[in-house]
C-alpha positions as CSV (number, residue, x, y, z in Angstrom):
1,M,17.1,-43.0,52.5
2,Q,15.1,-42.5,49.3
3,A,16.7,-42.5,45.9
4,A,16.7,-39.3,43.9
5,P,13.8,-39.0,41.6
6,N,14.5,-40.0,38.0
7,L,14.0,-37.1,35.6
8,G,12.5,-38.2,32.3
9,M,13.0,-36.8,28.9
10,L,9.8,-34.7,29.1
11,D,11.0,-33.1,32.4
12,W,14.2,-32.0,30.7
13,L,12.4,-30.6,27.7
14,S,10.1,-28.7,30.0
15,F,13.1,-27.3,31.9
16,V,14.9,-26.2,28.7
17,A,11.7,-24.6,27.2
18,S,11.0,-22.7,30.4
19,F,14.6,-21.4,30.5
20,L,14.4,-20.3,26.8
21,L,11.1,-18.5,27.5
22,V,12.7,-16.6,30.4
23,L,15.7,-15.6,28.2
24,A,13.3,-14.4,25.5
25,L,11.3,-12.3,27.9
26,L,14.5,-10.8,29.3
27,G,15.7,-9.9,25.8
28,A,12.3,-8.4,24.9
29,T,12.3,-6.3,28.1
30,I,15.8,-4.9,27.3
31,Y,14.9,-4.1,23.7
32,F,11.8,-2.1,24.8
33,L,13.6,-0.3,27.5
34,R,16.3,0.8,25.1
35,R,13.7,1.9,22.5
36,A,11.8,3.9,25.1
37,R,15.0,5.7,26.2
38,R,15.8,6.6,22.6
39,V,12.4,8.1,22.1
40,G,12.8,10.2,25.2
41,G,10.3,8.4,27.3
42,R,7.4,9.8,25.3
43,S,6.2,7.7,22.4
44,G,5.4,9.7,19.4
45,H,7.0,13.0,20.6
46,A,10.3,14.5,19.7
47,P,12.9,14.8,22.5
48,Q,12.7,18.2,24.3
49,L,16.4,18.3,25.1
50,D,19.3,17.7,22.6
51,V,23.0,18.0,23.2
52,Y,24.2,18.7,19.7
53,E,27.8,19.9,20.3
54,S,30.3,19.0,23.0
55,M,33.9,20.1,23.6
56,S,36.3,18.8,26.1
57,L,38.2,21.5,28.0
58,G,40.2,19.2,30.2
59,P,40.0,15.7,31.8
60,R,36.7,16.5,33.6
61,Q,35.5,19.8,32.1
62,R,33.2,20.2,29.1
63,L,31.4,22.9,27.1
64,L,28.0,21.8,25.8
65,M,25.6,23.3,23.3
66,I,22.1,22.2,24.2
67,K,18.8,22.8,22.4
68,A,15.9,22.9,24.8
69,K,12.6,23.5,23.1
70,D,13.1,26.9,21.3
71,R,16.2,27.9,23.3
72,E,19.9,27.1,22.8
73,L,22.2,27.1,25.8
74,L,26.0,27.2,26.2
75,I,26.7,25.2,29.4
76,A,30.0,24.7,31.2
77,M,30.3,21.4,33.2
78,S,32.8,20.3,35.8
79,P,32.6,17.6,38.5
80,D,31.3,20.1,41.1
81,R,29.5,22.7,39.0
82,V,27.2,23.2,36.0
83,E,26.8,26.8,34.8
84,T,24.9,28.4,31.9
85,L,27.2,30.7,30.1
86,A,24.8,32.0,27.5
87,S,21.3,31.5,26.2
88,W,19.7,32.4,22.9
89,S,16.2,32.0,21.4
90,A,15.7,30.6,17.9
91,E,14.7,34.1,16.7
92,E,17.9,35.7,18.1
93,L,20.1,33.0,16.4
94,R,18.4,33.6,13.0
95,E,19.0,37.4,13.4
96,L,22.7,36.8,14.3
97,A,23.1,34.4,11.3
98,A,21.6,37.0,9.0
99,I,24.0,39.7,10.3
100,A,27.0,37.5,10.1
101,A,26.1,36.6,6.4
102,T,26.1,40.3,5.4
103,Q,29.5,41.1,7.1
104,P,32.6,40.9,4.9
105,Q,35.0,38.1,5.8
106,P,38.5,39.3,6.9
107,A,41.2,38.6,4.4
108,K,43.5,35.7,5.3
109,P,47.1,36.6,5.5
110,A,49.2,35.5,2.5
111,G,51.3,32.6,3.5
112,G,49.4,31.8,6.7
113,L,50.0,32.5,10.3
114,R,53.8,31.6,10.2
115,N,54.5,34.4,7.6
116,M,52.4,36.8,9.5
117,L,54.3,36.2,12.8
118,A,57.6,36.4,10.9
119,Q,56.6,39.8,9.5
120,A,55.6,41.0,12.9
121,A,58.9,39.9,14.4
122,R,60.8,41.7,11.6
123,G,58.8,44.8,12.2
124,K,59.6,44.8,15.9
125,A,63.3,44.2,15.2
126,S,63.4,47.1,12.8
127,Q,61.6,49.4,15.3
128,G,64.2,48.4,17.9
129,R,67.1,49.4,15.6
130,T,65.6,52.8,14.8
131,A,64.9,53.8,18.4
């Protein structure tokens, strides 16, 4: 039987340096992959797809507002289905915003929703007495 080879100090330093080099390369790879994903896979180009609004409708259902190039889409998502509910071009959105800006805003009820409901209930009660 032969004795195990004796590792010298230079062998250990070589092992540690090689290990640190592998860790550094792994870290650099992860950094560049994350950076490439953030850019959208195209260096120097803006992302073509942007989810800028999301609303949960339930545990596994969502509404998404997505901008894709010059279109904006309202999408409903569930585990078994994805459906486009509406789609607008940038020009249509500008026209709708201009129309909405010129429309008068409805007056808010004095005292809020609670007073409005109380008044409606009193109105129904008085109609029931007169009938």
